[in-house]
C-alpha positions as semicolon CSV with decimal commas, in nm:
position;residue;x (nm);y (nm);z (nm)
1;M;0,014;0,001;-0,009
2;K;0,266;0,234;0,078
3;P;0,444;0,247;-0,322
4;V;0,059;0,356;-0,435
5;K;0,038;0,625;-0,172
6;Y;0,391;0,775;-0,265
7;L;0,249;0,737;-0,628
8;I;-0,038;0,991;-0,576
9;P;0,149;1,323;-0,573
10;F;0,324;1,214;-0,885
11;L;-0,005;1,112;-1,086
12;F;-0,179;1,478;-0,974
13;L;0,142;1,655;-1,107
14;F;0,146;1,478;-1,409
15;I;-0,235;1,565;-1,496
16;F;-0,129;1,921;-1,438
17;I;0,156;1,953;-1,635
18;V;-0,081;1,781;-1,961
19;A;-0,320;2,023;-1,871
20;C;-0,150;2,331;-1,871
21;E;-0,036;2,238;-2,243
22;Y;-0,353;2,232;-2,374
23;D;-0,507;2,507;-2,583
24;G;-0,836;2,481;-2,623
25;P;-1,099;2,463;-2,877
26;T;-1,039;2,686;-3,212
27;K;-1,207;3,017;-3,124
28;V;-1,548;3,019;-3,315
29;W;-1,548;3,410;-3,362
30;N;-1,379;3,542;-3,650
31;K;-1,350;3,959;-3,582
32;D;-1,342;3,975;-3,956
33;D;-1,665;3,851;-4,019
34;N;-1,942;4,133;-4,069
35;G;-2,200;3,895;-4,107
36;G;-2,486;3,934;-4,377
37;V;-2,581;4,265;-4,537
38;A;-2,823;4,438;-4,260
39;P;-3,168;4,465;-4,323
40;V;-3,325;4,794;-4,386
41;I;-3,652;4,945;-4,315
42;S;-3,774;5,242;-4,576
43;K;-4,145;5,245;-4,466
44;V;-4,435;5,125;-4,265
45;E;-4,783;5,070;-4,336
46;P;-5,005;5,200;-4,176
47;P;-4,726;5,414;-4,017
48;L;-4,803;5,508;-3,654
49;E;-5,041;5,249;-3,531
50;A;-5,209;4,943;-3,560
51;L;-5,457;4,752;-3,376
52;A;-5,277;4,450;-3,148
53;G;-5,289;4,113;-3,263
54;Y;-5,510;4,198;-3,585
55;T;-5,382;4,478;-3,820
56;L;-5,153;4,324;-4,103
57;I;-4,857;4,569;-4,161
58;K;-4,629;4,598;-4,417
59;I;-4,284;4,666;-4,382
60;T;-4,095;4,737;-4,697
61;G;-3,680;4,770;-4,728
62;E;-3,421;4,616;-4,811
63;N;-3,225;4,295;-4,761
64;F;-3,513;4,094;-4,605
65;S;-3,569;3,734;-4,764
66;A;-3,862;3,546;-4,918
67;D;-3,768;3,260;-4,623
68;T;-3,965;3,330;-4,350
69;S;-3,770;3,063;-4,141
70;Q;-3,475;3,361;-4,214
71;I;-3,663;3,662;-4,074
72;K;-3,799;3,772;-3,717
73;V;-4,014;4,085;-3,645
74;Y;-4,040;4,177;-3,264
75;F;-4,244;4,461;-3,167
76;G;-4,041;4,580;-2,867
77;S;-3,713;4,416;-2,736
78;S;-3,877;4,092;-2,545
79;S;-3,906;3,712;-2,661
80;S;-4,293;3,768;-2,591
81;S;-4,316;4,037;-2,881
82;K;-4,264;3,893;-3,182
83;G;-4,502;3,929;-3,484
84;E;-4,665;3,661;-3,649
85;L;-4,521;3,663;-4,040
86;I;-4,764;3,594;-4,326
87;S;-4,550;3,660;-4,624
88;A;-4,195;3,770;-4,681
89;S;-3,980;3,868;-4,977
90;A;-3,626;4,062;-5,011
91;T;-3,816;4,435;-5,005
92;E;-4,127;4,348;-4,815
93;I;-4,228;4,169;-4,478
94;L;-4,632;4,136;-4,368
95;V;-4,677;4,062;-4,029
96;R;-4,951;4,022;-3,789
97;P;-4,839;4,215;-3,448
98;P;-4,864;4,036;-3,114
99;N;-5,143;4,128;-2,900
100;I;-4,967;4,410;-2,647
101;I;-5,068;4,730;-2,581
102;E;-4,819;4,975;-2,600
103;D;-4,761;5,376;-2,687
104;S;-4,376;5,373;-2,791
105;L;-4,260;5,028;-2,952
106;S;-3,965;4,994;-3,160
107;I;-4,052;4,726;-3,453
108;N;-3,742;4,523;-3,499
109;V;-3,647;4,319;-3,803
110;V;-3,390;4,067;-3,746
111;T;-3,268;3,831;-4,028
112;R;-3,056;3,535;-3,953
113;D;-2,694;3,608;-4,059
114;A;-2,699;4,002;-4,019
115;H;-2,538;4,131;-3,690
116;T;-2,748;4,443;-3,744
117;T;-3,129;4,464;-3,661
118;A;-3,329;4,694;-3,854
119;K;-3,541;4,950;-3,656
120;Y;-3,857;5,159;-3,678
121;F;-3,986;5,394;-3,378
122;P;-4,198;5,484;-3,252
123;Y;-4,503;5,284;-3,309
124;R;-4,815;5,212;-3,113
125;L;-4,999;4,899;-3,069
126;K;-5,388;5,018;-2,927
127;G;-5,637;4,731;-2,837
128;T;-5,904;4,617;-3,025
129;N;-6,154;4,708;-2,725
130;I;-6,193;4,846;-2,421
131;E;-6,381;4,803;-2,134
132;Y;-6,611;5,130;-2,163
133;S;-6,866;5,154;-1,876
134;D;-6,961;4,942;-1,600
135;F;-7,293;4,919;-1,391
136;G;-7,194;4,638;-1,188
137;T;-7,430;4,347;-1,129
138;L;-7,724;4,549;-1,318
139;N;-7,849;4,380;-1,649
140;V;-7,811;4,635;-1,916
141;L;-8,137;4,552;-2,155
142;A;-8,090;4,761;-2,450
143;M;-7,846;4,996;-2,607
144;S;-7,876;5,281;-2,874
145;A;-7,589;5,583;-2,978
146;D;-7,663;5,919;-3,133
147;A;-7,486;6,116;-3,361
148;N;-7,217;6,298;-3,131
149;E;-7,129;5,939;-3,005
150;N;-7,322;5,903;-2,669
151;V;-7,435;5,593;-2,573
152;Y;-7,782;5,521;-2,416
153;V;-7,834;5,189;-2,209
154;A;-8,143;5,109;-2,044
155;L;-8,066;4,897;-1,718
156;A;-8,249;4,646;-1,543
157;N;-8,334;4,908;-1,258
158;R;-8,563;5,053;-1,524
159;S;-8,324;5,349;-1,555
160;I;-8,178;5,513;-1,876
161;M;-7,838;5,632;-1,846
162;K;-7,648;5,855;-2,098
163;I;-7,267;5,711;-2,134
164;Q;-7,082;6,059;-2,265
165;P;-6,787;6,020;-2,525
166;D;-6,562;6,113;-2,205
167;G;-6,692;5,834;-2,011
168;A;-6,936;6,023;-1,779
169;K;-7,256;5,862;-1,671
170;I;-7,573;6,066;-1,634
171;N;-7,914;5,988;-1,560
172;Y;-8,119;6,060;-1,863
173;G;-8,480;5,933;-1,744
174;T;-8,686;5,661;-1,555
175;V;-8,898;5,418;-1,688
176;T;-9,183;5,171;-1,529
177;F;-9,121;4,879;-1,755
178;D;-8,830;4,657;-1,869
179;V;-8,693;4,778;-2,225
180;T;-8,629;4,569;-2,543
181;C;-8,505;4,812;-2,771
182;L;-8,363;5,176;-2,757
183;R;-8,292;5,373;-3,107
184;M;-8,222;5,769;-3,124
185;G;-8,530;5,893;-3,323
186;P;-8,573;6,238;-3,536
187;G;-8,531;6,563;-3,309
188;E;-8,286;6,383;-3,105
189;N;-8,610;6,189;-2,921
190;L;-8,491;5,870;-2,788
191;F;-8,744;5,592;-2,904
192;I;-8,784;5,305;-2,610
193;Q;-8,981;4,981;-2,690
194;K;-9,141;4,838;-2,372
195;E;-9,040;4,430;-2,350
196;N;-9,306;4,236;-2,537
197;D;-9,564;4,557;-2,553
198;P;-9,776;4,732;-2,777
199;A;-9,654;5,056;-2,663
200;T;-9,373;5,253;-2,784
201;Y;-9,207;5,591;-2,541
202;T;-9,006;5,849;-2,655
203;I;-8,776;6,081;-2,384
204;Q;-8,753;6,410;-2,512
205;P;-8,391;6,596;-2,608
206;G;-8,212;6,634;-2,286
207;G;-8,382;6,336;-2,075
208;G;-8,667;6,292;-1,860
209;D;-8,989;6,121;-1,799
210;P;-9,094;5,928;-2,096
211;V;-9,405;5,958;-2,293
212;E;-9,630;5,707;-2,484
213;Y;-9,554;5,777;-2,859
214;S;-9,783;5,484;-3,012
215;R;-9,969;5,226;-2,903
216;H;-10,028;4,899;-3,136
217;P;-10,428;4,876;-3,179
218;T;-10,438;4,468;-3,151
219;R;-10,204;4,444;-2,883
220;K;-9,934;4,274;-3,037
221;K;-9,629;4,171;-2,858
222;V;-9,343;4,407;-3,039
223;A;-9,000;4,407;-2,903
224;F;-8,734;4,560;-3,206
225;F;-8,777;4,803;-3,422
226;D;-8,586;5,047;-3,631
227;F;-8,626;5,374;-3,877
228;D;-8,588;5,378;-4,283
229;K;-8,477;5,693;-4,419
230;Y;-8,861;5,801;-4,461
231;F;-8,835;5,766;-4,098
232;N;-9,090;5,475;-4,103
233;I;-9,062;5,246;-3,798
234;Y;-9,024;4,878;-3,880
235;I;-9,147;4,717;-3,593
236;G;-9,208;4,324;-3,447
237;G;-9,177;4,076;-3,164
238;I;-9,291;3,729;-3,089
239;K;-9,562;3,582;-3,354
240;T;-9,633;3,951;-3,458
241;G;-9,524;3,941;-3,812
242;L;-9,336;4,253;-3,954
243;F;-9,504;4,574;-3,908
244;V;-9,456;4,947;-4,042
245;M;-9,544;5,225;-3,867
246;T;-9,588;5,537;-4,060
247;E;-9,696;5,781;-3,805
248;P;-9,801;5,728;-3,431
249;N;-10,089;5,466;-3,377
250;V;-10,107;5,363;-3,757
251;Y;-9,929;4,985;-3,834
252;R;-9,969;4,801;-4,114
253;L;-9,846;4,436;-4,154
254;V;-9,563;4,419;-4,444
255;G;-9,342;4,132;-4,340
256;L;-9,514;3,784;-4,297
257;Y;-9,320;3,632;-4,029
258;H;-9,631;3,533;-3,838
259;M;-9,542;3,205;-3,649
260;G;-9,162;3,313;-3,584
261;S;-9,032;3,570;-3,304
262;I;-8,846;3,839;-3,443
263;Q;-8,516;3,900;-3,243
264;S;-8,367;4,219;-3,458
265;V;-8,440;4,454;-3,693
266;R;-8,222;4,630;-3,877
267;V;-8,248;4,875;-4,206
268;F;-7,954;4,888;-4,425
269;N;-7,954;4,998;-4,829
270;D;-8,320;4,988;-4,859
271;Y;-8,386;4,668;-4,699
272;V;-8,515;4,542;-4,376
273;Y;-8,335;4,286;-4,221
274;V;-8,430;4,066;-3,924
275;I;-8,350;3,793;-3,695
276;V;-8,638;3,555;-3,721
277;T;-8,634;3,265;-3,464
278;D;-8,867;2,965;-3,435
279;N;-9,027;3,028;-3,755
280;S;-9,317;2,785;-3,845
281;T;-9,111;2,729;-4,236
282;E;-8,776;2,627;-4,304
283;P;-8,501;2,753;-4,193
284;R;-8,681;2,802;-3,852
285;N;-8,388;3,046;-3,729
286;A;-8,224;3,252;-3,994
287;I;-8,147;3,634;-4,088
288;W;-8,417;3,698;-4,391
289;K;-8,444;4,080;-4,569
290;N;-8,737;4,261;-4,737
291;A;-8,682;4,531;-5,005
292;I;-8,810;4,873;-4,931
293;L;-9,028;4,985;-5,221
294;D;-9,145;5,311;-5,152
295;E;-9,222;5,580;-4,884
296;T;-9,469;5,450;-4,781
297;G;-9,297;5,116;-4,626
298;N;-9,447;4,884;-4,880
299;L;-9,182;4,567;-4,874
300;G;-9,109;4,313;-5,094
301;A;-9,149;3,952;-5,050
302;A;-8,856;3,773;-4,773
303;E;-8,553;3,680;-4,904
304;L;-8,303;3,424;-4,747
305;V;-8,005;3,600;-4,578
306;L;-7,832;3,320;-4,341
307;D;-7,944;2,980;-4,233
308;L;-7,837;3,043;-3,899
309;S;-7,776;2,657;-3,871
310;A;-7,528;2,637;-4,134
311;T;-7,290;2,907;-3,964
312;G;-6,982;2,611;-3,851
313;D;-6,890;2,699;-3,512
314;Y;-7,193;2,973;-3,452
315;A;-7,467;2,674;-3,546
316;T;-7,570;2,623;-3,177
317;S;-7,502;2,991;-3,078
318;Q;-7,768;3,214;-2,974
319;F;-7,846;3,508;-3,166
320;Y;-7,934;3,799;-3,094
321;D;-7,857;4,138;-3,280
322;I;-7,770;4,267;-3,601
323;T;-7,608;4,596;-3,771
324;F;-7,407;4,662;-4,081
325;A;-7,042;4,851;-4,137
326;Q;-7,084;5,098;-4,450
327;N;-6,917;4,860;-4,699
328;G;-7,212;4,605;-4,654
329;D;-7,037;4,343;-4,386
330;M;-7,310;4,223;-4,132
331;Y;-7,202;4,214;-3,796
332;I;-7,414;3,978;-3,554
333;A;-7,396;3,970;-3,182
334;T;-7,431;3,597;-3,018
335;D;-7,329;3,397;-2,730
336;N;-7,023;3,213;-2,888
337;V;-6,687;3,256;-2,771
338;N;-6,596;3,498;-3,022
339;P;-6,920;3,662;-2,972
340;I;-6,944;3,881;-3,295
341;L;-6,944;3,664;-3,644
342;I;-6,926;3,885;-3,958
343;L;-7,114;3,818;-4,262
344;Q;-6,899;3,997;-4,552
345;A;-7,067;4,129;-4,853
346;N;-6,945;3,841;-5,068
347;G;-7,110;3,576;-4,829
348;T;-6,774;3,457;-4,660
349;M;-6,833;3,441;-4,242
350;T;-6,541;3,516;-4,024
351;P;-6,534;3,623;-3,647
352;L;-6,445;3,974;-3,568
353;F;-6,083;3,959;-3,381
354;A;-6,105;3,594;-3,298
355;G;-6,003;3,533;-2,909
356;L;-5,961;3,891;-2,857
357;I;-6,324;3,981;-2,755
358;N;-6,485;3,874;-2,448
359;G;-6,837;3,807;-2,506
360;P;-7,142;3,750;-2,509
361;A;-7,283;4,020;-2,711
362;N;-7,595;4,067;-2,629
363;G;-7,663;4,386;-2,826
364;I;-7,445;4,584;-3,083
365;V;-7,455;4,949;-3,203
366;W;-7,212;5,168;-3,402
367;G;-7,159;5,508;-3,312
368;N;-7,092;5,780;-3,519
369;S;-6,772;5,659;-3,700
370;K;-6,521;5,346;-3,613
371;Y;-6,628;5,251;-3,291
372;L;-6,876;4,949;-3,232
373;Y;-7,010;4,935;-2,914
374;M;-7,111;4,590;-2,730
375;H;-7,304;4,536;-2,465
376;R;-7,277;4,209;-2,264
377;G;-7,607;4,203;-2,022
378;I;-7,492;4,168;-1,665
379;N;-7,174;4,225;-1,570
380;Q;-6,942;3,897;-1,463
381;E;-6,563;3,929;-1,536
382;F;-6,608;4,201;-1,751
383;A;-6,762;4,547;-1,794
384;N;-7,132;4,568;-1,904
385;V;-7,030;4,793;-2,194
386;S;-6,714;4,771;-2,416
387;R;-6,604;4,978;-2,712
388;I;-6,437;4,832;-3,013
389;E;-6,238;5,023;-3,254
390;L;-6,248;4,895;-3,633
391;E;-6,115;4,989;-3,941
392;V;-6,412;5,052;-4,113
393;T;-6,715;5,279;-4,012
394;G;-7,070;5,208;-3,975
395;A;-7,389;5,243;-4,203
396;P;-7,627;5,507;-4,094
397;Y;-7,885;5,450;-3,853
398;Y;-8,175;5,700;-3,979
399;G;-8,345;5,824;-3,739
400;R;-8,001;5,995;-3,589
């Protein structure tokens, strides 16, 4: 054992000498390697801001690549700020930004071989929707807007609240009944439909107590209405058919949906559109339209717009409300996880801002330009009313 004991120090000395003579691996970095040609950004469209998680941004410049695996675009500096590349060439990149909201971001284009990053600053990513107004556990029953971007809501406590563009809330009036529909009408009178009742009311400009405007003589359970450009009112409800009201207390049956329930009425481009559920004819649940033939409110035959059972993921959803963009796209409020369905003028159906809007959408109304307002009914996790910013404007509401 003693010889082994004396050999151990000499063994450590040998290892130390050999280790000192080893220079290690050849250095990978070459100080003379300047990398690939640096990318350059010359133009970004839109130039200042975009909707987070939605808008397609076009970046024009030089020294990009047609191979999308060679390129990354970041909005900010963190790894979670990477955009979704849609397409790329040597001079152009199409990218969808991440769903982050910030005012002063830098757009950074990184290519695989270049040591230098192309930067564009500052850039703003804004939210597609904001939680606009909260009424806590009070259910929002109906909603409207005027030409000055004021929003009016009917609440379950039977108050009518006015939400000003700055978010301030004003008590606009008190009713003695539940409300199913609000529309701003001629002369800035707010028209109010009592739930499933023959009576329609108005509140005069500035607010106050409602007064009865009209009452259906056969006590039809009407619920929803809208104005045409002649200020006729098209109105219907539970198994009522569709009526036109040409003046107070004067009604005429013009749309034969007797056995169905009319859930929404909207006038667009000289047609009256209605959601009809539980109809006696097929399709039982559908959106229909009737052409407005003249200034007295006569209508053409019903034309099928959309069979609700043929809406894919939306086929089992509840459909609550419809409105239109100026370009002809129909926006439909539902209880789907993506609560607003767009039926484009060409017949294509797509969800609005998929994954970015928290529903349900119990009602929708367009403001005076690019804002679409949506109410959820009772506040659960989010505010009762949200405001969605769009890149298109809404179609006219003729009562305003």
